[in-house]
Structures are given as C-alpha cells and as structure tokens.
C-alpha positions in Angstrom: 0.0 0.0 0.0 1.3 3.5 -0.9 2.2 5.9 1.9 0.1 9.0 2.4 3.0 11.1 1.0 3.2 9.0 -2.1 -0.5 9.3 -2.6 -0.4 13.0 -2.2 2.6 13.4 -4.6 0.8 11.3 -7.2 -2.2 13.5 -6.9 -0.1 16.6 -7.4 1.7 15.2 -10.4 -1.5 14.0 -11.9 -3.1 17.4 -11.4 -0.4 19.0 -13.4 -1.0 16.6 -16.3 -4.7 17.2 -16.0 -4.3 21.0 -16.0 -2.3 20.9 -19.3 -5.0 18.9 -21.1 -6.9 20.7 -23.8 -10.4 21.8 -22.7 -12.1 19.3 -25.1 -10.2 16.4 -23.6 -11.1 17.3 -20.0 -14.7 17.7 -21.1 -14.7 14.3 -22.8 -13.0 12.7 -19.7 -15.8 14.0 -17.4 -18.5 12.7 -19.7 -16.7 9.4 -19.6 -16.7 9.4 -15.8 -20.5 10.1 -15.8 -21.2 7.3 -18.3 -19.0 4.9 -16.3 -21.0 5.6 -13.1 -24.3 5.2 -15.1 -23.1 1.9 -16.6 -22.0 0.4 -13.2 -25.2 1.0 -11.2 -25.4 -2.7 -10.1 -21.8 -2.6 -8.9 -22.4 0.6 -7.0 -25.7 -0.7 -5.5 -24.1 -4.0 -4.2 -21.4 -2.1 -2.4 -23.9 0.5 -1.1 -26.3 -2.1 0.2 -23.5 -3.8 2.1 -22.6 -0.5 3.8 -26.2 0.2 4.6 -26.7 -3.2 6.2 -23.7 -2.8 8.4 -24.6 0.7 9.3 -28.1 -0.3 10.3 -26.5 -2.8 12.8 -24.3 0.0 14.2 -27.3 2.3 14.6 -29.2 -0.4 16.4 -26.2 -0.9 18.7 -26.1 2.8 19.4 -22.6 3.4 18.1 -23.8 5.5 15.0 -26.4 8.2 14.7 -29.5 7.8 12.5 -28.8 11.2 11.0 -25.4 9.9 9.7 -26.9 6.7 8.4 -29.7 8.7 6.6 -27.0 10.2 4.3 -25.6 6.8 3.2 -28.0 5.4 0.5 -27.0 6.0 -3.2 -29.5 4.8 -5.7 -32.3 5.8 -7.9 -33.0 9.5 -8.2 -29.8 10.4 -6.2 -27.6 8.4 -8.6 -29.5 10.0 -11.6 -28.8 13.5 -10.2 -25.2 12.5 -9.7 -24.7 11.4 -13.3 -26.6 14.4 -14.6 -24.6 16.8 -12.4 -21.3 15.4 -13.7 -22.5 15.8 -17.3 -23.4 19.4 -16.5 -20.0 20.1 -15.0 -18.4 18.7 -18.2 -20.5 21.1 -20.3 -19.7 24.2 -18.2 -17.5 26.9 -19.8 -13.8 26.3 -19.7 -12.6 27.5 -16.2 -8.8 27.5 -16.7 -6.8 30.2 -18.4 -9.7 32.7 -18.2 -8.4 36.2 -18.2 -9.5 38.1 -15.1 -7.5 41.2 -15.7 -5.4 42.5 -18.6 -3.1 45.5 -18.4 -0.6 47.1 -20.7 2.2 48.2 -18.3 3.9 50.1 -21.0 4.7 50.0 -24.8 5.2 46.3 -25.6 4.8 45.0 -22.0 1.5 43.1 -21.4 0.4 41.7 -18.1 -2.6 39.4 -17.6 -4.1 37.6 -14.6 -5.6 34.2 -15.4 -7.5 31.5 -13.6 -5.5 28.4 -12.6 -5.9 25.3 -10.4 -5.1 25.5 -6.7 -3.0 22.4 -7.1 -3.5 19.3 -4.8 -6.6 19.1 -2.7 -7.4 16.9 0.3 -11.1 16.4 0.9 -12.3 14.7 4.0 -16.0 13.8 4.2 -18.4 11.8 6.3 -21.0 9.4 5.2 -22.6 10.5 1.9 -20.8 8.4 -0.7 -22.3 10.6 -3.5 -19.9 13.3 -2.3 -16.9 11.3 -3.7 -17.9 11.5 -7.4 -19.2 15.0 -7.1 -15.9 16.2 -5.6 -13.8 14.2 -8.1 -15.8 15.7 -11.0 -15.2 19.3 -9.7 -11.4 18.5 -9.3 -11.2 17.1 -12.8 -12.9 20.1 -14.3 -10.8 22.6 -12.4 -7.5 20.8 -13.1 -6.7 19.9 -9.5 -5.1 16.7 -8.1 -7.2 15.2 -5.4 -6.8 13.0 -2.3 -10.1 11.7 -0.8 -10.9 10.4 2.7 -14.4 9.1 3.3 -16.1 7.8 6.4 -15.7 4.1 7.4 -19.5 3.8 7.3 -19.3 4.2 3.4 -16.0 2.4 2.9 -17.3 -0.2 0.3 -19.3 2.4 -1.6 -16.3 4.8 -1.7 -14.0 2.1 -2.8 -16.2 1.1 -5.8 -16.9 4.6 -6.8 -13.2 5.5 -6.7 -12.3 2.4 -8.8 -15.0 3.3 -11.4 -13.8 6.9 -11.7 -10.1 6.1 -11.9 -10.6 3.4 -14.5 -12.3 6.1 -16.6 -9.3 8.5 -16.4 -7.1 6.4 -18.7 -5.6 7.3 -21.1 -5.7 11.0 -20.4 -4.3 11.2 -16.9 -2.7 8.8 -14.4 -5.1 7.0 -12.0 -3.2 8.5 -9.1 -4.6 12.0 -10.0 -7.4 11.0 -7.7 -6.2 9.2 -4.6 -8.2 7.4 -1.9 -7.2 6.8 1.7 -9.3 4.8 4.2 -7.5 4.7 7.6 -7.8 7.3 10.3 -4.1 7.2 10.9 -3.5 8.2 7.3 -5.5 11.5 7.9 -3.0 12.6 10.5 -0.1 11.9 8.2 -1.8 13.8 5.3 -2.5 16.8 7.5 1.3 17.2 8.0 2.0 17.4 4.2 1.8 21.2 3.8 4.7 20.9 1.3 2.6 18.8 -1.0 -1.1 19.5 -0.4 -2.4 23.0 -1.0 -5.9 23.0 0.5 -7.9 20.8 2.9 -11.7 20.8 2.6 -13.5 19.0 5.4 -17.1 18.1 4.6 -18.9 16.9 7.7 -19.7 17.9 11.3 -18.5 21.0 13.0 -16.4 18.8 15.2 -14.6 17.4 12.2 -13.9 20.8 10.8 -12.5 22.1 14.1 -10.3 19.1 14.5 -8.8 19.6 11.1 -8.3 23.4 11.5 -6.5 22.7 14.8 -4.2 20.0 13.4 -2.8 21.2 10.2 -0.7 24.0 8.7 -2.4 23.5 5.3 -5.1 26.1 4.6 -8.6 24.8 5.4 -11.8 25.7 3.5 -14.5 24.5 5.9 -17.9 25.3 7.4 -19.3 25.7 10.8 -22.5 23.9 11.8 -25.5 24.5 9.6 -27.7 26.4 12.1 -30.1 27.7 9.5 -33.1 30.0 10.2 -36.5 30.7 8.7 -38.0 34.0 9.8 -41.8 34.5 9.6 -42.2 38.2 9.1 -45.3 40.1 10.0 -46.4 40.1 6.4 -45.8 36.4 5.8 -48.3 34.6 3.6 -49.7 31.8 5.8 -49.7 29.2 3.0 -46.2 30.0 1.9 -45.0 30.0 5.6 -46.3 26.5 6.2 -45.0 25.1 2.9 -41.6 26.7 3.1 -41.0 25.8 6.7 -42.0 22.2 6.3 -39.7 21.9 3.3 -36.8 23.6 5.0 -37.0 21.4 8.0 -38.4 18.1 6.8 -37.4 17.6 3.2 -34.1 16.2 4.4 -33.5 16.9 8.1 -30.0 15.5 8.2 -28.8 18.1 5.6 -26.6 21.0 6.6 -29.0 23.4 4.9 -32.1 22.2 6.8 -33.8 24.7 9.0 -32.8 24.4 12.7 -34.5 27.5 14.1 -37.9 29.0 13.4 -38.1 32.7 14.2 -41.7 34.1 14.5 -42.6 37.8 14.5 -44.5 38.5 17.6 -47.3 40.2 15.6 -48.2 37.0 13.9 -47.2 34.5 16.6 -50.8 33.5 17.3 -51.8 33.3 13.6 -49.2 32.4 11.1 -46.7 31.2 13.7 -49.3 28.9 15.4 -50.2 27.4 12.0 -46.6 26.7 11.2 -45.9 25.2 14.6 -49.0 23.0 14.4 -47.9 21.8 10.9 -44.4 20.9 12.2 -45.7 19.0 15.2 -48.3 17.3 13.0 -45.4 16.1 10.8 -43.6 14.6 13.7 -41.1 17.4 14.4 -40.0 17.8 18.0 -39.9 21.5 19.0 -37.9 23.3 21.6 -38.8 26.9 22.5 -37.7 30.0 24.3 -39.9 31.1 27.3 -42.4 33.0 25.2 -42.9 30.4 22.5 -43.0 27.6 25.1 -45.9 29.4 26.9 -47.7 30.2 23.6 -47.4 26.8 21.8 -47.1 24.4 24.8 -43.7 23.1 23.9 -40.6 22.6 26.1 -38.8 25.8 26.9 -35.4 24.2 26.6 -34.1 25.5 23.3 -30.4 25.9 22.7 -30.3 28.1 19.7 -26.8 27.0 18.7 -28.0 23.4 18.2 -27.8 21.7 14.8 -30.3 18.9 15.3 -29.8 17.1 11.9 -33.1 15.4 12.7 -36.8 16.0 12.9 -36.4 18.6 15.6 -36.1 22.4 15.7 -35.9 25.4 18.0 -38.6 28.2 18.0 -38.1 31.8 19.1 -40.5 34.7 19.2 -38.8 38.0 18.0 -40.2 41.5 18.3 -39.5 42.7 14.7 -37.2 42.4 11.7 -34.2 43.9 13.4 -34.6 41.5 16.3 -34.7 38.6 13.8 -31.5 39.8 12.2 -29.8 40.2 15.6 -30.9 36.6 16.6 -29.4 35.2 13.4 -26.1 37.0 14.0 -26.0 36.0 17.7 -26.8 32.3 17.3 -26.4 31.4 13.6 -23.4 29.7 11.9 -23.4 31.9 8.8 -24.8 29.1 6.6 -28.3 29.9 5.2 -31.2 32.1 6.4 -34.7 32.7 4.8 -37.4 35.4 5.3 -41.0 34.7 4.5 -42.8 37.9 3.7 -44.9 39.7 1.0 -43.2 43.0 1.9 -40.5 43.6 -0.7 -38.8 46.3 1.3 -38.6 44.1 4.4 -37.2 41.3 2.3 -34.6 43.6 0.8 -33.5 44.7 4.2 -33.2 41.1 5.4 -31.2 40.1 2.3 -28.8 43.0 2.8 -28.5 43.0 6.6 -28.0 39.3 7.3 -24.3 38.3 7.0 -24.6 34.6 6.0 -23.3 32.7 3.0 -26.8 32.3 1.6 -29.8 34.6 2.3 -33.2 33.8 0.7 -36.6 35.5 0.3 -39.7 33.2 0.1 -37.6 30.2 -0.7 -36.6 27.1 1.3 -33.2 26.9 2.9 -32.8 23.6 1.1 -32.0 25.5 -2.1 -28.5 26.2 -0.7 -26.8 23.5 -2.7 -24.3 23.4 -5.5 -26.5 21.2 -7.8 -29.6 23.4 -7.3 -27.5 26.6 -7.8 -26.5 25.2 -11.3 -22.9 24.5 -10.3 -23.3 20.8 -11.3 -22.2 19.7 -7.8 -20.4 21.1 -4.8 -17.3 20.2 -2.9 -19.0 21.6 0.2 -20.5 24.7 1.6 -18.1 27.3 3.0 -19.3 29.5 5.8 -15.9 31.2 6.0 -15.1 34.5 4.4 -11.8 33.8 2.7 -11.5 32.6 -0.9 -15.0 31.0 -1.3 -18.3 31.3 0.4 -21.5 29.3 0.1 -21.7 26.3 -2.2 -18.3 25.7 -3.6 -18.2 24.6 -7.2 -15.5 24.7 -9.9 -14.8 28.4 -9.4 -14.1 27.9 -5.7 -11.3 25.5 -6.6 -9.4 28.0 -8.7 -6.8 30.6 -8.0 -5.0 32.9 -10.3 -1.5 33.4 -11.8 0.1 36.5 -13.4 1.7 36.3 -16.9 3.9 39.0 -18.2 5.0 39.3 -21.9 7.7 41.8 -22.8 10.4 42.5 -25.3 13.5 42.9 -23.2 12.0 45.4 -20.8 14.0 46.2 -17.7 13.2 48.1 -14.5 16.5 49.9 -14.9 15.3 51.4 -18.2 12.3 52.9 -16.3 14.6 54.4 -13.7 16.7 55.9 -16.5 13.7 57.4 -18.1 14.0 55.4 -21.4 10.4 54.3 -21.1 7.6 54.8 -18.6 4.5 52.9 -17.3 1.1 53.8 -18.7 -1.0 51.1 -17.0 -3.7 50.8 -19.7 -6.3 48.4 -18.5 -7.9 46.2 -21.2 -10.1 44.4 -18.8 
C-alpha cells in the first residue's frame, strides 16, 4: 500500500498533467466518468447495500447516529442526479486560463491575470458516498489533483466509486490523480503534508472541521454547523409560511441546509406562527422553544439556539421585529443559510442586505442552498468562512489565479533611467 506522502505526490503530479490537457479532452474525460457511473449501477448498489446493512446494525447498537446513516443510500434518483450533475459540470465553460484582468504596463509590456488550479486538494468527508464522485468531477474540471478520505460507514461504496472513476481516467491522466485513503491514521499523516497539499476541505460535522483546523498548517476551507433560520415576518403569507418551513425542516432533516431554528414575528405569533408550529408538530417534528414560545405553543422551553439537530427537531423563538430577527441570526447562527417569509418587498430587501450569512433567501426554502440546485453541477462543500470562497463551492471555488507578463526585453533599470515609462492601460 502506498504511503500518504506517495498518494499526495501522485495527486499533485497527476493534477499538473490534467491542467495541461486541452479543454475538449477534459470535457470528454468528465462525460466518460459520468457514463461509467451510469453503466455500473449494479456494482455501486451492491457495495452501497452492504454499507447500509452494516450501518443499520451499528445504529441499532447505538454506536452510530440515525442522521449519519440517513445520508448513506446512493441509488435511484440520487444516482440519476449525480450522473446528470457530472455531465453538467463537463459542459460548463472552460474554467482554466480565463483572463480576469489584462493591463498594458507600457509599450510592448503586457500583463494578464488568469485562472488556474489551486494544485493538490485533500477532501475529508463523512457518510454520503455521492460526495466522492461530485468532488472528483469538480477537481477534474478545475485541473486539480485530489486525495479523498471518506467515512468508514461508506467504505465499500467509496472504494467502488473510486475504482470506477479512476478506471475512466485512462488514457488522459494517471489513475493517481485521484487518490483514496481509508484509515484514520492516514489522515493525521496527510495533514502534515503542507509541502505537497495546497488546501484541505472538510465536509462533515463542525467537530470534524474544528479538528482539522487545529491539526494542520495546510489552509482549510470549511464550514461551521448548519444552524439555518426561517423568519416568519409580520407580512408572511400563511400558506407559503407553512409550505416553506416544512420543506426547509423536513425535506431532508440531516442536511446542513435544513432549518434548525424558526423565528416568529410576535405580531403573527398567534396566527401564522401557530399554524406553522402545528404543521411541524403534525409532521412529527419535536420543537424546543424560548420562554415565550413555550408558553404560547405548549412546547418545552429548553431551546439551545446554537444546536444543529440534523433530525426531525427544531428550535422556536419569538422575536419583536425584523431587526430582532437579524440580531438573533447574528448571535446564534453559523453563517450558513437564512430565509425570510414575507410579502413585503422592502422588508425582504433589508433582510437580504443585513444578514451576514453565506446564503440569504426570500420566500424560498433553505434547502436550495446546494451546488447542484444553484446550477454548479455539484459542490465540494458549503463554506461559511469569508476567505476565498463562500456558500456552495463549485468549480470556481477550486481556482486561484496566476500572473503572466510578456515583454520585449524590458528592464526596470530602463524605467529608472527614463527610457520608457509605465502607462497602465487596463484592457479588462
């Protein structure tokens, strides 16, 4: 078995081969990967079924959470979306070599800034095996080498998916362009490779992200917990409020973009708020309130507003007005995704401008905070940080830039001697 350093070096070398491929060949390579996944559904399902069966036993034994197990299945519509997403990534405009800025520094001296791959990525993710091909496709499109570490609960699925993808890479790039590690001990070794790996992207719990941030010198692109809010404004439409809140909380409770806290404007607490709370309870959602909502709705007053439940449960708070809702989000939120339900366009605009989160929505479910739904084809994760990339991270989030200067024998000494001068003409 190759060492973590050897795997990382192979990914870096393969990424450089990948980045030099003509756009048409990288596009064809991605279509080939999507077709290979589509053609190997039975192989994927057999491995995934084995993972699901073992995980069910671990859940029953109390050593694994149901929320984590809920992210494991990969079949049917989820696999369809995965294949379609990779085809969509393949058909996106060429991301590499795009001119961001072009400047003539002086007569015959041309400077441009162009997009380029970050280099070699390490992505560590939990459960969801569909993350592996999504991340691989984004790395292939952006010209990056990649090392993947998935959770043990999806080991068989990840192994098969990795094999199918790397088989499809030939003859364009080496199989080692996308590496896979499985042991926890290998993660610690990889986190020490700041001379080989350029970026770590943890995709999982807040605890996982914090562990990685505290144990590596490699830059980390991560997210905090997905403590997402839905705010029912005083001008919320009752039907929209019920539909949007149920979707945000219950469409997929284990997702990081699921609603965890419902904020209810005091002016509609006994009308729209009560209807939404009744609908949530009727759908089997456990609610935890502040003192006021507990008294009004007859729910436990034990809410911890920093909790990411990842399950059929949510917190409820009564707020006095729009500003109080914004303040609550900033006090307790994780900067992931927030939504306002209102028919007042001015209030909606204020909310969208004032709330400092990666994604802020008006009359739309928080569940739309997703790379595939944003039209990115897929996402490597959702970043709640403020450096480099924020929100769903697609191909553009895996790029950096380089500067290229073309001259004709120009020297700085000649400028000092007055033989030519800068004119800094910006072409773009």
